[in-house]
Structure formats: C-alpha cells, structure tokens
C-alpha positions in Angstrom: 19.9 -46.9 10.8 19.7 -50.7 11.0 23.4 -51.0 11.0 23.6 -48.7 14.3 20.7 -50.7 16.0 22.6 -54.0 15.4 25.9 -52.6 16.6 24.3 -51.0 19.7 22.5 -54.3 20.5 25.8 -56.3 20.1 27.7 -53.9 22.3 24.9 -54.1 24.9 24.9 -57.9 24.7 21.2 -58.2 24.0 20.2 -61.7 23.4 18.5 -61.0 20.0 21.6 -59.3 18.7 23.2 -62.4 17.2 19.9 -63.3 15.5 19.6 -59.9 14.2 23.2 -60.0 12.8 22.4 -63.2 11.2 19.1 -62.0 9.8 20.4 -58.7 8.3 24.0 -59.7 7.5 23.9 -63.4 7.0 23.5 -63.2 3.2 26.6 -61.0 3.1 28.5 -63.3 5.2 27.4 -66.4 3.2 28.4 -64.6 0.0 32.0 -63.9 1.3 32.4 -67.4 2.8 30.8 -69.2 -0.1 33.4 -67.7 -2.6 36.1 -69.4 -0.6 34.5 -72.6 0.9 32.6 -75.0 -1.4 31.1 -77.4 1.1 27.7 -76.3 2.5 28.4 -77.6 6.0 31.8 -75.9 6.2 30.1 -72.7 4.9 27.4 -72.7 7.6 29.8 -73.5 10.3 32.0 -70.6 9.2 29.0 -68.3 9.1 28.2 -69.3 12.7 31.9 -68.8 13.7 31.8 -65.4 12.2 28.8 -64.4 14.2 30.4 -65.6 17.3 33.6 -63.7 16.6 31.7 -60.6 15.9 29.8 -61.1 19.2 33.0 -61.6 21.1 35.0 -58.7 19.4 32.4 -56.1 18.8 34.2 -53.8 21.2 37.1 -53.7 18.7 35.0 -52.3 15.9 35.7 -48.6 15.2 33.6 -46.9 12.6 36.5 -44.2 12.3 38.9 -46.9 11.0 36.5 -48.6 8.5 33.0 -49.5 7.5 30.8 -51.9 9.4 30.3 -54.2 6.4 34.1 -54.0 5.6 34.9 -55.2 9.2 32.2 -58.0 8.9 33.5 -59.1 5.5 37.2 -59.2 6.7 36.2 -61.3 9.7 34.3 -63.7 7.5 37.0 -63.9 4.8 39.7 -64.6 7.3 37.8 -67.4 9.1 37.0 -68.9 5.7 40.6 -68.8 4.6 41.8 -70.2 7.8 39.3 -73.0 7.6 40.4 -73.7 3.9 44.0 -73.8 5.0 43.2 -76.2 7.9 41.3 -78.5 5.6 44.1 -78.4 3.1 46.5 -79.4 5.8 44.3 -82.3 6.8 43.9 -83.5 3.3 47.7 -83.4 2.8 48.1 -85.6 5.9 45.7 -88.2 4.5 47.7 -89.1 1.5 47.5 -92.6 0.2 50.4 -94.7 -0.9 49.6 -93.9 -4.5 49.6 -90.3 -4.0 52.9 -90.3 -2.0 54.7 -91.7 -5.0 53.9 -88.3 -6.7 56.2 -86.6 -4.2 58.4 -84.3 -6.2 62.0 -85.2 -6.7 64.6 -83.1 -5.2 65.4 -81.5 -8.6 61.6 -80.8 -9.1 61.3 -79.3 -5.5 64.4 -77.0 -6.3 62.9 -75.9 -9.6 59.6 -75.1 -7.9 61.4 -73.2 -5.1 63.4 -71.2 -7.8 60.2 -70.4 -9.6 58.5 -69.2 -6.3 61.5 -67.1 -5.5 61.5 -65.6 -9.0 57.8 -64.8 -8.8 58.3 -63.0 -5.4 61.2 -61.0 -6.9 58.9 -59.9 -9.8 56.1 -59.1 -7.5 58.5 -57.0 -5.5 59.1 -54.8 -8.7 55.4 -54.0 -9.0 53.9 -50.8 -7.7 52.3 -51.6 -4.2 48.7 -51.2 -5.4 49.3 -53.6 -8.2 51.0 -56.2 -5.9 48.1 -55.9 -3.4 45.6 -56.4 -6.3 47.4 -59.5 -7.5 47.5 -61.1 -4.0 43.7 -60.4 -3.4 43.0 -62.3 -6.7 45.4 -65.1 -6.7 46.5 -65.6 -3.0 43.3 -64.6 -1.1 41.1 -66.0 -3.8 38.7 -63.0 -3.9 36.5 -62.9 -6.8 36.8 -60.1 -9.4 33.3 -58.8 -8.3 34.4 -58.7 -4.6 37.6 -56.7 -5.5 35.6 -54.3 -7.8 33.0 -53.7 -5.0 35.6 -53.0 -2.3 37.6 -50.7 -4.7 34.5 -48.9 -6.0 35.2 -49.8 -9.7 33.9 -52.2 -12.3 34.8 -55.9 -12.7 36.0 -55.0 -16.2 38.5 -52.4 -14.8 39.8 -55.0 -12.3 40.1 -57.5 -15.1 42.1 -55.1 -17.2 44.4 -54.2 -14.4 45.1 -57.8 -13.7 45.8 -58.5 -17.3 48.4 -55.7 -17.4 49.9 -56.9 -14.1 50.3 -60.4 -15.3 51.9 -59.1 -18.6 54.5 -57.2 -16.5 55.2 -60.2 -14.4 55.6 -62.4 -17.6 58.2 -59.9 -18.8 60.0 -59.8 -15.5 60.0 -63.5 -15.3 61.3 -63.9 -18.8 64.2 -61.8 -18.0 63.1 -58.6 -19.6 62.9 -55.1 -18.3 65.7 -55.0 -15.8 64.7 -51.5 -14.7 63.3 -50.5 -11.4 59.7 -50.5 -10.2 56.9 -50.6 -12.8 
C-alpha cells in the first residue's frame, strides 16, 4: 500500500514525495550504495542523486516489467558503480612519481592482457546463468546476501554455485576440458 502511495505522489510531483521516498526507502538505498562506496559523504551524495534520478525518471517505472524495489536498487547500484569508477579514474590521474615507477613493463602488460583474454574466453564457455552470477559477484561487486535476496535463494546456495563456477574456470584456464559449454 505504501509503495503505491509513494509512486503516485512521485508521479503527481507532490512536494513531499521525495521526502517520503527517502523516509521509506532511504535505508534500502543506503544498504545498496553502502556495499559499493566506503566514504560516508560519497554514500550520502549518491543516495541524494538516486532520489533525484527516481524523481526525474518515475515515468519510466513499469510495474509490469519489474518490482518497485528492484527498480530503485538498480538505479542506486548503477549510480554507486558510476561514482566508484569516476573516483577510480580521478585517483589514477593523481599518481605520484613513486607510483608511476610501478607502471608495468610491456611484457607485464602483454601478460595481463593475455590473462584477461583467457578469462573472457573461459567465461564464454560457462552457462549464461553462471556467467551472470560471476559478473554480479566479481565485476559488479554485489554481496552474496544481495545476490541471494534477488535470486530468492540462500547465501550458502550462492556461495556453492560460485565455488563450482570458479572450479570450472580454473580447469578451463589450466587448459583442461576442451569441450563445449559447461
């Protein structure tokens, strides 16, 4: 009931709607963003950005395509990841002379590129669901609890699947099992 009331107020552009969104869904937004950003100021700015984005894009929400909380958490997660990438870019531009000496040699860069290519090839051999799970955990940095909640399963089940996925990848990367998709 509260969900529909908040959505209605947002769509009608009532002044109190942003405050209500923050009151009722702020903890959820903070939880999602907090799993990605460590700095308190960055987290709070990102929460405010998420509320503003929801306010601006409420017309795009379609209950037939997904849940309200799923839509909110996707917006929050994407904003947090964008902020994290942006901060990583700024940090990399602020290298000291000492740190620039740690730049990899051409041989090291080539080896790293080959390793990344091999991992991408191995990921391509996984079932789509396993590949998506791997990306959610290690690329999008979702916690096991978040993944389990979104998949409607237990953390232990997610951890077990991730363990088996990593074992398959290890075999593929070591040159074993030249068959098709696993």
